N, CA, C, O and the ligand as a Tripos MOL2 file, in Angstrom:
@<TRIPOS>MOLECULE
protein
  297   295    75     0     0
PROTEIN
NO_CHARGES

@<TRIPOS>ATOM
      1 N          53.5960  -28.8580  -19.0540 N.3       1 MET1
      2 CA         54.0740  -27.6480  -18.3800 C.3       1 MET1
      3 C          55.4230  -27.9300  -17.7170 C.2       1 MET1
      4 O          55.5310  -28.7840  -16.8370 O.2       1 MET1
      5 N          56.4280  -27.2090  -18.1490 N.am      2 LYS2
      6 CA         57.7560  -27.4820  -17.6160 C.3       2 LYS2
      7 C          58.3580  -26.2240  -16.9920 C.2       2 LYS2
      8 O          58.0480  -25.1070  -17.4060 O.2       2 LYS2
      9 N          59.1870  -26.4080  -16.0320 N.am      3 CYS3
     10 CA         59.8780  -25.2930  -15.4160 C.3       3 CYS3
     11 C          61.1960  -25.7740  -14.8500 C.2       3 CYS3
     12 O          61.5120  -26.9600  -14.9350 O.2       3 CYS3
     13 N          61.9690  -24.8720  -14.2730 N.am      4 LYS4
     14 CA         63.2810  -25.1740  -13.7130 C.3       4 LYS4
     15 C          63.2500  -26.3370  -12.7310 C.2       4 LYS4
     16 O          64.1800  -27.1410  -12.6580 O.2       4 LYS4
     17 N          62.1730  -26.4020  -11.9890 N.am      5 ILE5
     18 CA         62.1010  -27.3910  -10.9310 C.3       5 ILE5
     19 C          61.9980  -28.8070  -11.4980 C.2       5 ILE5
     20 O          62.5990  -29.7410  -10.9670 O.2       5 ILE5
     21 N          61.2470  -28.9550  -12.5570 N.am      6 PHE6
     22 CA         61.0280  -30.2890  -13.1020 C.3       6 PHE6
     23 C          61.7210  -30.5120  -14.4330 C.2       6 PHE6
     24 O          61.7030  -31.6180  -14.9720 O.2       6 PHE6
     25 N          62.3200  -29.4830  -14.9540 N.am      7 SER7
     26 CA         62.9370  -29.6140  -16.2700 C.3       7 SER7
     27 C          63.9560  -28.5140  -16.4840 C.2       7 SER7
     28 O          63.8720  -27.4470  -15.8760 O.2       7 SER7
     29 N          64.9120  -28.7780  -17.3440 N.am      8 SER8
     30 CA         65.8970  -27.7470  -17.6700 C.3       8 SER8
     31 C          65.3130  -26.7420  -18.6580 C.2       8 SER8
     32 O          65.9140  -25.7060  -18.9420 O.2       8 SER8
     33 N          64.1630  -27.0610  -19.1600 N.am      9 GLU9
     34 CA         63.5180  -26.1890  -20.1300 C.3       9 GLU9
     35 C          62.7770  -25.0620  -19.4080 C.2       9 GLU9
     36 O          61.5520  -25.0780  -19.2840 O.2       9 GLU9
     37 N          63.5520  -24.0870  -18.9380 N.am     10 ALA10
     38 CA         62.9780  -23.0380  -18.1040 C.3      10 ALA10
     39 C          62.1760  -22.0290  -18.9270 C.2      10 ALA10
     40 O          62.4870  -21.7530  -20.0860 O.2      10 ALA10
     41 N          61.1610  -21.5030  -18.3050 N.am     11 GLN11
     42 CA         60.3970  -20.4520  -18.9460 C.3      11 GLN11
     43 C          60.9840  -19.1010  -18.5560 C.2      11 GLN11
     44 O          62.0320  -19.0400  -17.9150 O.2      11 GLN11
     45 N          60.3320  -18.0510  -18.9300 N.am     12 LYS12
     46 CA         60.8110  -16.6940  -18.7240 C.3      12 LYS12
     47 C          61.3190  -16.4430  -17.3010 C.2      12 LYS12
     48 O          62.4440  -15.9800  -17.1100 O.2      12 LYS12
     49 N          60.5070  -16.7440  -16.3350 N.am     13 ASN13
     50 CA         60.8710  -16.5010  -14.9470 C.3      13 ASN13
     51 C          61.5500  -17.6940  -14.3060 C.2      13 ASN13
     52 O          61.9230  -17.6470  -13.1340 O.2      13 ASN13
     53 N          61.7060  -18.7340  -15.0480 N.am     14 GLY14
     54 CA         62.3280  -19.9180  -14.4960 C.3      14 GLY14
     55 C          61.3390  -20.8750  -13.8620 C.2      14 GLY14
     56 O          61.6570  -22.0430  -13.6390 O.2      14 GLY14
     57 N          60.1590  -20.3960  -13.5750 N.am     15 PHE15
     58 CA         59.1370  -21.2490  -12.9740 C.3      15 PHE15
     59 C          57.9100  -21.3040  -13.8630 C.2      15 PHE15
     60 O          57.6370  -20.3660  -14.6120 O.2      15 PHE15
     61 N          57.1860  -22.3760  -13.7830 N.am     16 CYS16
     62 CA         55.8940  -22.4310  -14.4550 C.3      16 CYS16
     63 C          54.9080  -21.5720  -13.6570 C.2      16 CYS16
     64 O          55.2320  -21.0980  -12.5670 O.2      16 CYS16
     65 N          53.7320  -21.3790  -14.1930 N.am     17 THR17
     66 CA         52.7540  -20.4980  -13.5580 C.3      17 THR17
     67 C          52.4360  -20.9170  -12.1220 C.2      17 THR17
     68 O          52.3570  -20.0770  -11.2260 O.2      17 THR17
     69 N          52.2600  -22.1930  -11.9190 N.am     18 LEU18
     70 CA         51.8890  -22.6690  -10.5890 C.3      18 LEU18
     71 C          53.0100  -22.4740   -9.5770 C.2      18 LEU18
     72 O          52.7630  -22.0990   -8.4310 O.2      18 LEU18
     73 N          54.2340  -22.7300  -10.0040 N.am     19 HIS19
     74 CA         55.3510  -22.5310   -9.0870 C.3      19 HIS19
     75 C          55.6100  -21.0480   -8.8440 C.2      19 HIS19
     76 O          55.9750  -20.6430   -7.7400 O.2      19 HIS19
     77 N          55.4160  -20.2430   -9.8940 N.am     20 LEU20
     78 CA         55.6020  -18.8050   -9.7360 C.3      20 LEU20
     79 C          54.5940  -18.2490   -8.7330 C.2      20 LEU20
     80 O          54.9210  -17.4120   -7.8910 O.2      20 LEU20
     81 N          53.3730  -18.7330   -8.8460 N.am     21 GLN21
     82 CA         52.3160  -18.3020   -7.9270 C.3      21 GLN21
     83 C          52.6660  -18.7130   -6.4910 C.2      21 GLN21
     84 O          52.4960  -17.9360   -5.5510 O.2      21 GLN21
     85 N          53.1460  -19.9210   -6.3460 N.am     22 ALA22
     86 CA         53.5370  -20.4090   -5.0240 C.3      22 ALA22
     87 C          54.6830  -19.5680   -4.4700 C.2      22 ALA22
     88 O          54.7080  -19.2470   -3.2820 O.2      22 ALA22
     89 N          55.6280  -19.2150   -5.3350 N.am     23 TYR23
     90 CA         56.7680  -18.3960   -4.9340 C.3      23 TYR23
     91 C          56.3060  -17.0260   -4.4440 C.2      23 TYR23
     92 O          56.7880  -16.5240   -3.4280 O.2      23 TYR23
     93 N          55.3690  -16.4300   -5.1760 N.am     24 GLN24
     94 CA         54.8520  -15.1190   -4.7790 C.3      24 GLN24
     95 C          54.1230  -15.2020   -3.4400 C.2      24 GLN24
     96 O          54.1980  -14.2840   -2.6230 O.2      24 GLN24
     97 N          53.4290  -16.2960   -3.2280 N.am     25 ASN25
     98 CA         52.7580  -16.4960   -1.9470 C.3      25 ASN25
     99 C          53.7570  -16.5650   -0.8000 C.2      25 ASN25
    100 O          53.5220  -16.0290    0.2830 O.2      25 ASN25
    101 N          54.8780  -17.2380   -1.0590 N.am     26 VAL26
    102 CA         55.9250  -17.3520   -0.0480 C.3      26 VAL26
    103 C          56.4650  -15.9700    0.3150 C.2      26 VAL26
    104 O          56.6540  -15.6590    1.4910 O.2      26 VAL26
    105 N          56.7110  -15.1430   -0.7060 N.am     27 ILE27
    106 CA         57.2130  -13.7890   -0.4780 C.3      27 ILE27
    107 C          56.2020  -12.9590    0.3160 C.2      27 ILE27
    108 O          56.5580  -12.2720    1.2740 O.2      27 ILE27
    109 N          54.9560  -13.0350   -0.0950 N.am     28 GLU28
    110 CA         53.9210  -12.2330    0.5720 C.3      28 GLU28
    111 C          53.7340  -12.6560    2.0190 C.2      28 GLU28
    112 O          53.5790  -11.8190    2.9070 O.2      28 GLU28
    113 N          53.7500  -13.9490    2.2440 N.am     29 LYS29
    114 CA         53.5520  -14.4580    3.5930 C.3      29 LYS29
    115 C          54.7050  -14.0490    4.5020 C.2      29 LYS29
    116 O          54.5210  -13.8590    5.7040 O.2      29 LYS29
    117 N          55.8850  -13.9160    3.9230 N.am     30 PHE30
    118 CA         57.0400  -13.5160    4.7240 C.3      30 PHE30
    119 C          56.8250  -12.1280    5.3300 C.2      30 PHE30
    120 O          57.1800  -11.8970    6.4860 O.2      30 PHE30
    121 N          56.2540  -11.2170    4.5670 N.am     31 ASP31
    122 CA         56.0000   -9.8720    5.0810 C.3      31 ASP31
    123 C          55.0660   -9.9210    6.2890 C.2      31 ASP31
    124 O          55.2470   -9.1920    7.2640 O.2      31 ASP31
    125 N          54.0780  -10.7860    6.2030 N.am     32 VAL32
    126 CA         53.1370  -10.9280    7.3160 C.3      32 VAL32
    127 C          53.8450  -11.4900    8.5450 C.2      32 VAL32
    128 O          53.6800  -10.9850    9.6550 O.2      32 VAL32
    129 N          54.6250  -12.5270    8.3350 N.am     33 TRP33
    130 CA         55.3640  -13.1610    9.4360 C.3      33 TRP33
    131 C          56.3350  -12.1850   10.0750 C.2      33 TRP33
    132 O          56.4620  -12.1330   11.2980 O.2      33 TRP33
    133 N          57.0170  -11.4140    9.2420 N.am     34 ARG34
    134 CA         58.0330  -10.4940    9.7480 C.3      34 ARG34
    135 C          57.4060   -9.4220   10.6250 C.2      34 ARG34
    136 O          57.9750   -9.0220   11.6410 O.2      34 ARG34
    137 N          56.2280   -8.9630   10.2220 N.am     35 GLU35
    138 CA         55.5380   -7.9630   11.0380 C.3      35 GLU35
    139 C          55.1520   -8.5360   12.3800 C.2      35 GLU35
    140 O          55.1910   -7.8480   13.4010 O.2      35 GLU35
    141 N          54.7820   -9.7920   12.3700 N.am     36 ALA36
    142 CA         54.3170  -10.4340   13.5980 C.3      36 ALA36
    143 C          55.4590  -10.8400   14.5130 C.2      36 ALA36
    144 O          55.3210  -10.7730   15.7350 O.2      36 ALA36
    145 N          56.5880  -11.2620   13.9460 N.am     37 SER37
    146 CA         57.6160  -11.8560   14.7880 C.3      37 SER37
    147 C          59.0480  -11.4330   14.4590 C.2      37 SER37
    148 O          59.9880  -11.9500   15.0610 O.2      37 SER37
    149 N          59.2310  -10.5230   13.5360 N.am     38 ALA38
    150 CA         60.5790  -10.0900   13.1440 C.3      38 ALA38
    151 C          61.4590  -11.2680   12.7570 C.2      38 ALA38
    152 O          62.6680  -11.2540   12.9890 O.2      38 ALA38
    153 N          60.8580  -12.2690   12.1770 N.am     39 ILE39
    154 CA         61.5990  -13.4720   11.7760 C.3      39 ILE39
    155 C          62.5670  -13.1500   10.6380 C.2      39 ILE39
    156 O          62.2780  -12.3280    9.7690 O.2      39 ILE39
    157 N          63.6960  -13.8040   10.6630 N.am     40 LEU40
    158 CA         64.6640  -13.6260    9.5840 C.3      40 LEU40
    159 C          64.2400  -14.4450    8.3710 C.2      40 LEU40
    160 O          63.5660  -15.4670    8.4950 O.2      40 LEU40
    161 N          64.6460  -13.9790    7.2090 N.am     41 TRP41
    162 CA         64.2770  -14.6590    5.9500 C.3      41 TRP41
    163 C          64.7010  -16.1270    5.9780 C.2      41 TRP41
    164 O          63.9180  -17.0100    5.6270 O.2      41 TRP41
    165 N          65.9220  -16.3810    6.3900 N.am     42 ILE42
    166 CA         66.4270  -17.7530    6.3780 C.3      42 ILE42
    167 C          65.6510  -18.6280    7.3660 C.2      42 ILE42
    168 O          65.3780  -19.7960    7.0920 O.2      42 ILE42
    169 N          65.2990  -18.0490    8.5140 N.am     43 ASP43
    170 CA         64.5200  -18.8040    9.4950 C.3      43 ASP43
    171 C          63.1190  -19.0820    8.9730 C.2      43 ASP43
    172 O          62.5390  -20.1430    9.2050 O.2      43 ASP43
    173 N          62.6050  -18.1050    8.2720 N.am     44 TYR44
    174 CA         61.2890  -18.2560    7.6620 C.3      44 TYR44
    175 C          61.2780  -19.4100    6.6680 C.2      44 TYR44
    176 O          60.3470  -20.2160    6.6430 O.2      44 TYR44
    177 N          62.3200  -19.4780    5.8550 N.am     45 LEU45
    178 CA         62.4020  -20.5610    4.8720 C.3      45 LEU45
    179 C          62.4430  -21.9240    5.5610 C.2      45 LEU45
    180 O          61.8110  -22.8820    5.1160 O.2      45 LEU45
    181 N          63.1950  -21.9900    6.6480 N.am     46 VAL46
    182 CA         63.2710  -23.2380    7.4050 C.3      46 VAL46
    183 C          61.9000  -23.5880    7.9640 C.2      46 VAL46
    184 O          61.4640  -24.7380    7.9050 O.2      46 VAL46
    185 N          61.2330  -22.5830    8.5050 N.am     47 GLU47
    186 CA         59.9220  -22.8180    9.1130 C.3      47 GLU47
    187 C          58.8970  -23.3270    8.1020 C.2      47 GLU47
    188 O          58.1580  -24.2710    8.3820 O.2      47 GLU47
    189 N          58.8570  -22.7050    6.9380 N.am     48 ILE48
    190 CA         57.8450  -23.1490    5.9790 C.3      48 ILE48
    191 C          58.1730  -24.5160    5.3980 C.2      48 ILE48
    192 O          57.2830  -25.2380    4.9490 O.2      48 ILE48
    193 N          59.4440  -24.8630    5.4090 N.am     49 GLN49
    194 CA         59.8060  -26.2210    4.9810 C.3      49 GLN49
    195 C          59.3020  -27.2550    5.9800 C.2      49 GLN49
    196 O          58.9180  -28.3650    5.6080 O.2      49 GLN49
    197 N          59.3100  -26.8710    7.2540 N.am     50 LYS50
    198 CA         58.8710  -27.7980    8.3090 C.3      50 LYS50
    199 C          57.3570  -27.8230    8.4440 C.2      50 LYS50
    200 O          56.7750  -28.7950    8.9260 O.2      50 LYS50
    201 N          56.7320  -26.7360    8.0090 N.am     51 ASN51
    202 CA         55.2970  -26.5720    8.2080 C.3      51 ASN51
    203 C          54.4990  -27.4520    7.2550 C.2      51 ASN51
    204 O          54.5870  -27.3070    6.0350 O.2      51 ASN51
    205 N          53.7380  -28.3450    7.8120 N.am     52 SER52
    206 CA         52.9740  -29.2700    6.9850 C.3      52 SER52
    207 C          51.8480  -28.5680    6.2350 C.2      52 SER52
    208 O          51.2820  -29.1180    5.2900 O.2      52 SER52
    209 N          51.5270  -27.3500    6.6640 N.am     53 LEU53
    210 CA         50.4720  -26.6060    5.9860 C.3      53 LEU53
    211 C          50.9640  -25.9310    4.7150 C.2      53 LEU53
    212 O          50.1700  -25.5090    3.8740 O.2      53 LEU53
    213 N          52.2770  -25.8330    4.5850 N.am     54 THR54
    214 CA         52.8340  -25.2470    3.3750 C.3      54 THR54
    215 C          52.5590  -26.1650    2.1970 C.2      54 THR54
    216 O          52.7880  -27.3720    2.2760 O.2      54 THR54
    217 N          52.0770  -25.6040    1.1260 N.am     55 GLY55
    218 CA         51.7600  -26.4100   -0.0450 C.3      55 GLY55
    219 C          52.9960  -27.0430   -0.6610 C.2      55 GLY55
    220 O          54.1050  -26.5230   -0.5340 O.2      55 GLY55
    221 N          52.7980  -28.1390   -1.3110 N.am     56 GLU56
    222 CA         53.9200  -28.8230   -1.9620 C.3      56 GLU56
    223 C          54.5660  -27.9440   -3.0290 C.2      56 GLU56
    224 O          55.7790  -27.9920   -3.2340 O.2      56 GLU56
    225 N          53.7570  -27.1540   -3.6970 N.am     57 TRP57
    226 CA         54.2950  -26.2680   -4.7300 C.3      57 TRP57
    227 C          55.2830  -25.2940   -4.1060 C.2      57 TRP57
    228 O          56.3810  -25.0810   -4.6210 O.2      57 TRP57
    229 N          54.8740  -24.7080   -2.9890 N.am     58 ALA58
    230 CA         55.7300  -23.7320   -2.3120 C.3      58 ALA58
    231 C          57.0030  -24.3910   -1.8010 C.2      58 ALA58
    232 O          58.0820  -23.8040   -1.8800 O.2      58 ALA58
    233 N          56.8840  -25.5930   -1.2840 N.am     59 LYS59
    234 CA         58.0670  -26.3080   -0.7950 C.3      59 LYS59
    235 C          59.0410  -26.5770   -1.9300 C.2      59 LYS59
    236 O          60.2520  -26.4300   -1.7670 O.2      59 LYS59
    237 N          58.5130  -26.9670   -3.0700 N.am     60 ASP60
    238 CA         59.3580  -27.1850   -4.2490 C.3      60 ASP60
    239 C          60.1530  -25.9340   -4.5780 C.2      60 ASP60
    240 O          61.3560  -25.9810   -4.8320 O.2      60 ASP60
    241 N          59.4400  -24.8080   -4.5650 N.am     61 VAL61
    242 CA         60.0690  -23.5350   -4.9200 C.3      61 VAL61
    243 C          61.1820  -23.1980   -3.9350 C.2      61 VAL61
    244 O          62.2940  -22.8440   -4.3280 O.2      61 VAL61
    245 N          60.8660  -23.3130   -2.6660 N.am     62 VAL62
    246 CA         61.8440  -22.9670   -1.6310 C.3      62 VAL62
    247 C          63.0750  -23.8550   -1.7420 C.2      62 VAL62
    248 O          64.2080  -23.3780   -1.6750 O.2      62 VAL62
    249 N          62.8400  -25.1360   -1.9100 N.am     63 LYS63
    250 CA         63.9500  -26.0830   -2.0270 C.3      63 LYS63
    251 C          64.8350  -25.7360   -3.2130 C.2      63 LYS63
    252 O          66.0620  -25.7370   -3.1210 O.2      63 LYS63
    253 N          64.1910  -25.4440   -4.3050 N.am     64 HIS64
    254 CA         64.9340  -25.1980   -5.5310 C.3      64 HIS64
    255 C          65.5870  -23.8190   -5.5600 C.2      64 HIS64
    256 O          66.7840  -23.6790   -5.8100 O.2      64 HIS64
    257 N          64.7730  -22.8210   -5.2980 N.am     65 ARG65
    258 CA         65.1890  -21.4300   -5.4630 C.3      65 ARG65
    259 C          66.2620  -21.0220   -4.4640 C.2      65 ARG65
    260 O          67.1720  -20.2650   -4.8020 O.2      65 ARG65
    261 N          66.1600  -21.5150   -3.2480 N.am     66 PHE66
    262 CA         67.0120  -20.9870   -2.1880 C.3      66 PHE66
    263 C          68.0600  -21.9860   -1.7140 C.2      66 PHE66
    264 O          68.7150  -21.7930   -0.6890 O.2      66 PHE66
    265 N          68.1970  -23.0480   -2.4810 N.am     67 LYS67
    266 CA         69.1860  -24.0430   -2.1450 C.3      67 LYS67
    267 C          70.5760  -23.4140   -2.2180 C.2      67 LYS67
    268 O          70.9540  -22.8620   -3.2510 O.2      67 LYS67
    269 N          71.3190  -23.4940   -1.1510 N.am     68 GLY68
    270 CA         72.6860  -23.0240   -1.1650 C.3      68 GLY68
    271 C          72.8540  -21.5320   -0.9780 C.2      68 GLY68
    272 O          73.9780  -21.0300   -0.9630 O.2      68 GLY68
    273 N          71.7490  -20.8180   -0.8360 N.am     69 GLU69
    274 CA         71.8720  -19.3820   -0.6200 C.3      69 GLU69
    275 C          71.9680  -19.0840    0.8750 C.2      69 GLU69
    276 O          71.6390  -19.9240    1.7130 O.2      69 GLU69
    277 N          72.4200  -17.8880    1.1870 N.am     70 ASN70
    278 CA         72.6600  -17.5560    2.5840 C.3      70 ASN70
    279 C          71.4510  -16.9760    3.2870 C.2      70 ASN70
    280 O          71.4890  -16.7250    4.4920 O.2      70 ASN70
    281 N          70.4090  -16.7690    2.5640 N.am     71 GLY71
    282 CA         69.2040  -16.2570    3.1830 C.3      71 GLY71
    283 C          69.0580  -14.7560    3.0450 C.2      71 GLY71
    284 O          68.0880  -14.1800    3.5390 O.2      71 GLY71
    285 N          69.9960  -14.1190    2.3860 N.am     72 ASN72
    286 CA         69.8880  -12.6730    2.2420 C.3      72 ASN72
    287 C          69.3230  -12.2860    0.8710 C.2      72 ASN72
    288 O          69.3160  -11.1100    0.5080 O.2      72 ASN72
    289 N          68.8660  -13.2450    0.1420 N.am     73 VAL73
    290 CA         68.2510  -12.9650   -1.1490 C.3      73 VAL73
    291 C          66.7490  -13.1760   -1.0370 C.2      73 VAL73
    292 O          66.2760  -14.2290   -0.6100 O.2      73 VAL73
    293 N          66.0290  -12.1610   -1.4250 N.am     74 LYS74
    294 CA         64.5860  -12.2960   -1.3280 C.3      74 LYS74
    295 C          64.0090  -12.4020   -2.7250 C.2      74 LYS74
    296 O          62.7940  -12.5250   -2.8830 O.2      74 LYS74
    297 ZN         56.7090  -25.7650  -12.0700 Zn       75 ZN75
@<TRIPOS>BOND
     1     1     2 1
     2     2     3 1
     3     3     4 2
     4     3     5 am
     5     5     6 1
     6     6     7 1
     7     7     8 2
     8     7     9 am
     9     9    10 1
    10    10    11 1
    11    11    12 2
    12    11    13 am
    13    13    14 1
    14    14    15 1
    15    15    16 2
    16    15    17 am
    17    17    18 1
    18    18    19 1
    19    19    20 2
    20    19    21 am
    21    21    22 1
    22    22    23 1
    23    23    24 2
    24    23    25 am
    25    25    26 1
    26    26    27 1
    27    27    28 2
    28    27    29 am
    29    29    30 1
    30    30    31 1
    31    31    32 2
    32    31    33 am
    33    33    34 1
    34    34    35 1
    35    35    36 2
    36    35    37 am
    37    37    38 1
    38    38    39 1
    39    39    40 2
    40    39    41 am
    41    41    42 1
    42    42    43 1
    43    43    44 2
    44    43    45 am
    45    45    46 1
    46    46    47 1
    47    47    48 2
    48    47    49 am
    49    49    50 1
    50    50    51 1
    51    51    52 2
    52    51    53 am
    53    53    54 1
    54    54    55 1
    55    55    56 2
    56    55    57 am
    57    57    58 1
    58    58    59 1
    59    59    60 2
    60    59    61 am
    61    61    62 1
    62    62    63 1
    63    63    64 2
    64    63    65 am
    65    65    66 1
    66    66    67 1
    67    67    68 2
    68    67    69 am
    69    69    70 1
    70    70    71 1
    71    71    72 2
    72    71    73 am
    73    73    74 1
    74    74    75 1
    75    75    76 2
    76    75    77 am
    77    77    78 1
    78    78    79 1
    79    79    80 2
    80    79    81 am
    81    81    82 1
    82    82    83 1
    83    83    84 2
    84    83    85 am
    85    85    86 1
    86    86    87 1
    87    87    88 2
    88    87    89 am
    89    89    90 1
    90    90    91 1
    91    91    92 2
    92    91    93 am
    93    93    94 1
    94    94    95 1
    95    95    96 2
    96    95    97 am
    97    97    98 1
    98    98    99 1
    99    99   100 2
   100    99   101 am
   101   101   102 1
   102   102   103 1
   103   103   104 2
   104   103   105 am
   105   105   106 1
   106   106   107 1
   107   107   108 2
   108   107   109 am
   109   109   110 1
   110   110   111 1
   111   111   112 2
   112   111   113 am
   113   113   114 1
   114   114   115 1
   115   115   116 2
   116   115   117 am
   117   117   118 1
   118   118   119 1
   119   119   120 2
   120   119   121 am
   121   121   122 1
   122   122   123 1
   123   123   124 2
   124   123   125 am
   125   125   126 1
   126   126   127 1
   127   127   128 2
   128   127   129 am
   129   129   130 1
   130   130   131 1
   131   131   132 2
   132   131   133 am
   133   133   134 1
   134   134   135 1
   135   135   136 2
   136   135   137 am
   137   137   138 1
   138   138   139 1
   139   139   140 2
   140   139   141 am
   141   141   142 1
   142   142   143 1
   143   143   144 2
   144   143   145 am
   145   145   146 1
   146   146   147 1
   147   147   148 2
   148   147   149 am
   149   149   150 1
   150   150   151 1
   151   151   152 2
   152   151   153 am
   153   153   154 1
   154   154   155 1
   155   155   156 2
   156   155   157 am
   157   157   158 1
   158   158   159 1
   159   159   160 2
   160   159   161 am
   161   161   162 1
   162   162   163 1
   163   163   164 2
   164   163   165 am
   165   165   166 1
   166   166   167 1
   167   167   168 2
   168   167   169 am
   169   169   170 1
   170   170   171 1
   171   171   172 2
   172   171   173 am
   173   173   174 1
   174   174   175 1
   175   175   176 2
   176   175   177 am
   177   177   178 1
   178   178   179 1
   179   179   180 2
   180   179   181 am
   181   181   182 1
   182   182   183 1
   183   183   184 2
   184   183   185 am
   185   185   186 1
   186   186   187 1
   187   187   188 2
   188   187   189 am
   189   189   190 1
   190   190   191 1
   191   191   192 2
   192   191   193 am
   193   193   194 1
   194   194   195 1
   195   195   196 2
   196   195   197 am
   197   197   198 1
   198   198   199 1
   199   199   200 2
   200   199   201 am
   201   201   202 1
   202   202   203 1
   203   203   204 2
   204   203   205 am
   205   205   206 1
   206   206   207 1
   207   207   208 2
   208   207   209 am
   209   209   210 1
   210   210   211 1
   211   211   212 2
   212   211   213 am
   213   213   214 1
   214   214   215 1
   215   215   216 2
   216   215   217 am
   217   217   218 1
   218   218   219 1
   219   219   220 2
   220   219   221 am
   221   221   222 1
   222   222   223 1
   223   223   224 2
   224   223   225 am
   225   225   226 1
   226   226   227 1
   227   227   228 2
   228   227   229 am
   229   229   230 1
   230   230   231 1
   231   231   232 2
   232   231   233 am
   233   233   234 1
   234   234   235 1
   235   235   236 2
   236   235   237 am
   237   237   238 1
   238   238   239 1
   239   239   240 2
   240   239   241 am
   241   241   242 1
   242   242   243 1
   243   243   244 2
   244   243   245 am
   245   245   246 1
   246   246   247 1
   247   247   248 2
   248   247   249 am
   249   249   250 1
   250   250   251 1
   251   251   252 2
   252   251   253 am
   253   253   254 1
   254   254   255 1
   255   255   256 2
   256   255   257 am
   257   257   258 1
   258   258   259 1
   259   259   260 2
   260   259   261 am
   261   261   262 1
   262   262   263 1
   263   263   264 2
   264   263   265 am
   265   265   266 1
   266   266   267 1
   267   267   268 2
   268   267   269 am
   269   269   270 1
   270   270   271 1
   271   271   272 2
   272   271   273 am
   273   273   274 1
   274   274   275 1
   275   275   276 2
   276   275   277 am
   277   277   278 1
   278   278   279 1
   279   279   280 2
   280   279   281 am
   281   281   282 1
   282   282   283 1
   283   283   284 2
   284   283   285 am
   285   285   286 1
   286   286   287 1
   287   287   288 2
   288   287   289 am
   289   289   290 1
   290   290   291 1
   291   291   292 2
   292   291   293 am
   293   293   294 1
   294   294   295 1
   295   295   296 2
@<TRIPOS>SUBSTRUCTURE
     1 MET1         2 RESIDUE 1 A MET
     2 LYS2         6 RESIDUE 1 A LYS
     3 CYS3        10 RESIDUE 1 A CYS
     4 LYS4        14 RESIDUE 1 A LYS
     5 ILE5        18 RESIDUE 1 A ILE
     6 PHE6        22 RESIDUE 1 A PHE
     7 SER7        26 RESIDUE 1 A SER
     8 SER8        30 RESIDUE 1 A SER
     9 GLU9        34 RESIDUE 1 A GLU
    10 ALA10       38 RESIDUE 1 A ALA
    11 GLN11       42 RESIDUE 1 A GLN
    12 LYS12       46 RESIDUE 1 A LYS
    13 ASN13       50 RESIDUE 1 A ASN
    14 GLY14       54 RESIDUE 1 A GLY
    15 PHE15       58 RESIDUE 1 A PHE
    16 CYS16       62 RESIDUE 1 A CYS
    17 THR17       66 RESIDUE 1 A THR
    18 LEU18       70 RESIDUE 1 A LEU
    19 HIS19       74 RESIDUE 1 A HIS
    20 LEU20       78 RESIDUE 1 A LEU
    21 GLN21       82 RESIDUE 1 A GLN
    22 ALA22       86 RESIDUE 1 A ALA
    23 TYR23       90 RESIDUE 1 A TYR
    24 GLN24       94 RESIDUE 1 A GLN
    25 ASN25       98 RESIDUE 1 A ASN
    26 VAL26      102 RESIDUE 1 A VAL
    27 ILE27      106 RESIDUE 1 A ILE
    28 GLU28      110 RESIDUE 1 A GLU
    29 LYS29      114 RESIDUE 1 A LYS
    30 PHE30      118 RESIDUE 1 A PHE
    31 ASP31      122 RESIDUE 1 A ASP
    32 VAL32      126 RESIDUE 1 A VAL
    33 TRP33      130 RESIDUE 1 A TRP
    34 ARG34      134 RESIDUE 1 A ARG
    35 GLU35      138 RESIDUE 1 A GLU
    36 ALA36      142 RESIDUE 1 A ALA
    37 SER37      146 RESIDUE 1 A SER
    38 ALA38      150 RESIDUE 1 A ALA
    39 ILE39      154 RESIDUE 1 A ILE
    40 LEU40      158 RESIDUE 1 A LEU
    41 TRP41      162 RESIDUE 1 A TRP
    42 ILE42      166 RESIDUE 1 A ILE
    43 ASP43      170 RESIDUE 1 A ASP
    44 TYR44      174 RESIDUE 1 A TYR
    45 LEU45      178 RESIDUE 1 A LEU
    46 VAL46      182 RESIDUE 1 A VAL
    47 GLU47      186 RESIDUE 1 A GLU
    48 ILE48      190 RESIDUE 1 A ILE
    49 GLN49      194 RESIDUE 1 A GLN
    50 LYS50      198 RESIDUE 1 A LYS
    51 ASN51      202 RESIDUE 1 A ASN
    52 SER52      206 RESIDUE 1 A SER
    53 LEU53      210 RESIDUE 1 A LEU
    54 THR54      214 RESIDUE 1 A THR
    55 GLY55      218 RESIDUE 1 A GLY
    56 GLU56      222 RESIDUE 1 A GLU
    57 TRP57      226 RESIDUE 1 A TRP
    58 ALA58      230 RESIDUE 1 A ALA
    59 LYS59      234 RESIDUE 1 A LYS
    60 ASP60      238 RESIDUE 1 A ASP
    61 VAL61      242 RESIDUE 1 A VAL
    62 VAL62      246 RESIDUE 1 A VAL
    63 LYS63      250 RESIDUE 1 A LYS
    64 HIS64      254 RESIDUE 1 A HIS
    65 ARG65      258 RESIDUE 1 A ARG
    66 PHE66      262 RESIDUE 1 A PHE
    67 LYS67      266 RESIDUE 1 A LYS
    68 GLY68      270 RESIDUE 1 A GLY
    69 GLU69      274 RESIDUE 1 A GLU
    70 ASN70      278 RESIDUE 1 A ASN
    71 GLY71      282 RESIDUE 1 A GLY
    72 ASN72      286 RESIDUE 1 A ASN
    73 VAL73      290 RESIDUE 1 A VAL
    74 LYS74      294 RESIDUE 1 A LYS
    75 ZN75       297 GROUP 0 **** ****
């Protein structure tokens, strides 16, 4: 199973199924966090990177997908 994160051989969405699932979880969780604390997207990304409860799959996605972005892309 290969995807952008571990290989240049990207699939349709750029992520393998497991990473895509992790990515969707990150997006969904952001909505919950935002309702609770009005957190900014970029701050949220920083927080989940620091959070030891965040799965490794999700961390991979965040590191890869949002590297170098300004935080205004969801
Ligand atoms: Zn993957």
